[in-house]
N, C-alpha and C positions, 0 to 999 in steps of 0.2 A: 278370642280372649282366653286367658288362663281359666280352666274349670275350677281351680281353687278359689278364684275371685267370684265367679258366677254363683257357685253353690259350695261354700266352704264346709257346711255341715255334711253334705253328701260326699264331698271329696275326702273329708276326714274319716267318714265311716268306711269308704272303700279302702283307704290306706290301712286302717286298723284291721279290716277283714283280711287283706292280703298279708299283713304281718302275722296275724294269728294263724291263718291257714298254713303259712310257711313253717310254722313251728310244729305242725302235726306230722307224725311219722307216716311214711309211705308203706302200705301193706295191702295185699289183696285179701287177707282174712283179718277180721276184727271182731273181738269179743267185747261186748258192752259191759262195763263195770261202773262203779260209782265215780271213777276218775274221769270218764269220758262221756257221761250222760248228764244233761243239764235240764233244769226244770224252772219254769216261771209261770205265773198265773196268766190266763187269757183275759180278754175283755169281759166275757161272761163271768169269769172268776172274780175280777175286780168289782163288777156290779153286784155279785153275790156278797162280797165282803162289805161293800157299802150298805147293802140291804140289812145284813146282820148287825152292822154298827147302828143303823137307825132303829132296828128292832130292840137292840140292847138299851139304847138311850131312852126310847119310849117306855120300855118295861121298867127301867129304874125310876123314871119320872112319875109314872102312874101306878107303880107297884103291881104289875100284871104278871101273875104267876105263869099263866099260859104263854105270855110273851117270852118269859125266861125259857120255858120248855121249848118253844119253837126256835129261839135263837141258838140254844145249845144243841138242839137236834140238827139244825142246819150246819153249825160249826163242826160237829162230830162227823157228819156226812162228808163235808169238804176235806177234813183231815184224812178220813179213810180213802176218799177218792184220790187224794194226792199220793198216798202210799201205793194204792193199786196202780195208778198211772205210771209212777216211777218204776214199779216192779214189772210192768209190761215190757219195757225195753231192757231193763237190767238183766244180764245173763244171756241175752240173745247173741248168737254168732252169725256174722254176715260174711259170705265168701263170694268173691267176684270170679265168674268164669271168664276164661280168655276170650276177648272180643274178636270177632272175625273182621277181616279187611272189608272196606266199603269203598264205593265210588264217591267222589266229591259231589256235593249237592244232595246226597241222600242221608237219611237218618241212620246212625249206628245204634244198634240195640245192645244194651248191657244186660246180662243175665246174672242176677244176684240170688244166691241160695241162702235162705234164712233157716237156721237150725235152732229148734226149741228142745232143750233137754229136760225141762221140768214137766211135771205131770198135770199141767193145766194149759188150756188154750190161751194164746196171746192174740187179743182182738185189736183190730183197727190200727195196724202198723202201716205207715205210709213211707214211700221211698221216692226220691226225686233228685235231679241234678241241682246242686246248690244255687248256682247263679242263673238258672232258667227264669224267664220272665213270663212264661205262658201260664194261664190260669189252670189249665188241665194238666199241669206237669206232674201231679202226684199220682202214684200207683199204689193202691191199697190192697192189703192182704191180711188174712188171718192164718196163724201158724198153729196147726194141731199139736196136742201134747206129744212130746217125745217123737217128733217128726220134723219134716222139712217142707218148705214152700219156696217156689221159685218166682221171683218178681222180675219183670222185664221193664227196663227204663231206657228211653231213647234220648239221644242228643245228636246235634248236627255239627260235625267238625267244620272249621272255617275254610280250610283249603287242603290240597293234597299234601302228603308227607306223613311223617310219624308223629302222632299226637298223644300226649298223655291223657288218660281218662280224667275228666274233670271231677272235682270234689263232689261227693254225694252226701245227702242228708237223710236221716230217718227220724220219724217223729210219731207220736201217738197222743191222743187226747181222751183216750178211754179211761174211765167209764162215764164221767159227768161232763167233760168238755171244759171244766174250770181250770185245768192246768195243761200246759204244753210241755211235753218231755221230748227232747231231741238230742241228736248227736251229729257230728260232722266227721266224714270219713274221706281220706285221701288215698285212693287205690294207687298201686305202683304199676299197674298194667298200662300198656300203650296200644293204640289202635292205628293200623296202617290205612291210609286213605289214598286210593288210586285217582289218577286224573279222570275227570268226567269225559266219557267218550263223545266225540263229535256227532251231532245229530244226523247229518247227511254227509258222510265222508265221500271223497272221490274213490274210484276203483283202486284195487290193490296195485302196487307198482309191478312192472314186469320182472319175471324171474331172471336171475343172473346165471350164466353157464358155469358149471363146475369146471375145475381145472381139467383141460383136455376135452371138454364137452362141446356140444353143438352151440349154435347161436341161441340167443335168449328167446324164450317163448313169450307170447303176448298174453295179456289178461283182458277178458271181455268186459263190457260195461257192467255186467252183473257181478263181477268180482271172481269169475271162475276161469281157470286156465283152459286155453285151447288144447285140443287133443283128447278125443273121446273114442270109445270103442263100444261094440255091442255088449250088452249085459251078459255075464257068465254066472252060472249057478255057483253060489258060494261067495260072490263078491260082497264085501261089507256094504251095509245100507248107506254109510256116509259117503261112499264113492259114487252112488247113483245120482245122476243129474236129473233131479225131479222136474225142473222147469222144462227141459227138453221132452221129458216123458209126458208132461201135461199138454204140450203143444202138439206132439207128433204121435202120441199113444204108443211110444216105443221106448223100452228101457235101455238106457245107455249108461256106461260107467266112465269115469275119468281114467285115462291111460296113465297108471302110476309108473310104468317103466319109462315113459317119456318124461314124466315129472321128475324122476330120479336123476335125470341128466341136468337138471336146473335147480337152483336154490332161490328161494324167495327171501329177500332181505328187506325188512322194514327199517329204512334208514332215516335218521333224524334230519340229515341234510336234504333229503328228497321229499320232505313233508310239506312243501309249499312255502310261500312267502308269508309266514305268520310269525307272531311273537312266540316266545318259548312255551307259554302255556297252551297256545293254540296248536303248536306242533305236537306237544305231548298228548293233547286230546285227540288229535287225528291218529297218532300212533296207537293210542289205546283202542280206538274204533277199529283200526286195521288188525290189531291183535285179536280182538273178538271175532272179526269177520273171518280171518284165516283159521281160527280155531273152530268156528262153526262149520267151515267147509272141509275140515279134516286135513289141512295142508301142513307140510313141514315148512317152518319159517324161522328166521333169525331176526335179531333186533340189534341195530347199531345206534349207539348213543355216544355223545362226546366223552371219550375216555373209558368206555365200557361197551363190550359186545356180549350178546347172548347167542350162543351157537344154535344153528337150526335144529329144531326138534318138533315134537307135537305132543298133545295130551294136556290134561288139566294141570299137572305140576309145572309144565313148561309155560303154560299161559299165566299162571300165578307168578312164576319167576320173571316173566317179561313185565307184567303189570307192576310188580314190586320195584323193578329197575326204573320204570317210568315214574313211580311215586317218589322215589328217592333221588331222582336225577337233579 
């Protein structure tokens, strides 16, 4: 059934929130002013107002001078607390650091730098993802005078791809908790989400001979190429076959000269009889496995190829291609 019929009030609130958020500008740096900081009384604040009203009525009815004194003392404290609470956020600058790429199913961490230019500490500033439903979503921090503080907020992207950072909210209820001052911030940054690697992938596919090379080499069940030689002094540690060393108490290294006659291609068409997301997850696991073994490898995707190479930059290039496939 239509959600507008089941819960018309909640549906209207969501539509209004979406319309309001769409009007906010996109920016990775935001300075809080009177135009983008909002204030409303909290439930304790409303209870305090009701208490002061009862005290005022009782003082007028019974002509209690001490009642007048207590009423106006509480009212003055509430007014000062409202001013201090609003000033805690007003003038604060928030800057979002560029988020790093993440694998699907894991939480992405957003680092927000809070800059305080005034000569007083800003206490009790909370930051959270606006639409999060968890009770522990808030991260609280104090910002020293004329200094900066970094706050880390986590959110979980829905699936692989390039996602815009969700709207964030900052609030404070300092010093009395009778007023809530908050703001809504729409960062312009985006976070790249890689496919989740397959938990137990099959061995790497066999290497393909280079043009004019020998026949293809095989891959063992452990994911390592056949062809090893005795360890030579100066061989990189990533070439040492540690599993064979643990079994035979003998150091051996992979024969890179033999490996240079072949190319390892991670092909989308050879990723098994899976759906698209399953094949991408298997390819992501193969990319991580080949990088861990220090192999040169390439990636073939529909309409896009990544030439064989090795290293951290090449791994990220392959994972990015899988994320945007």
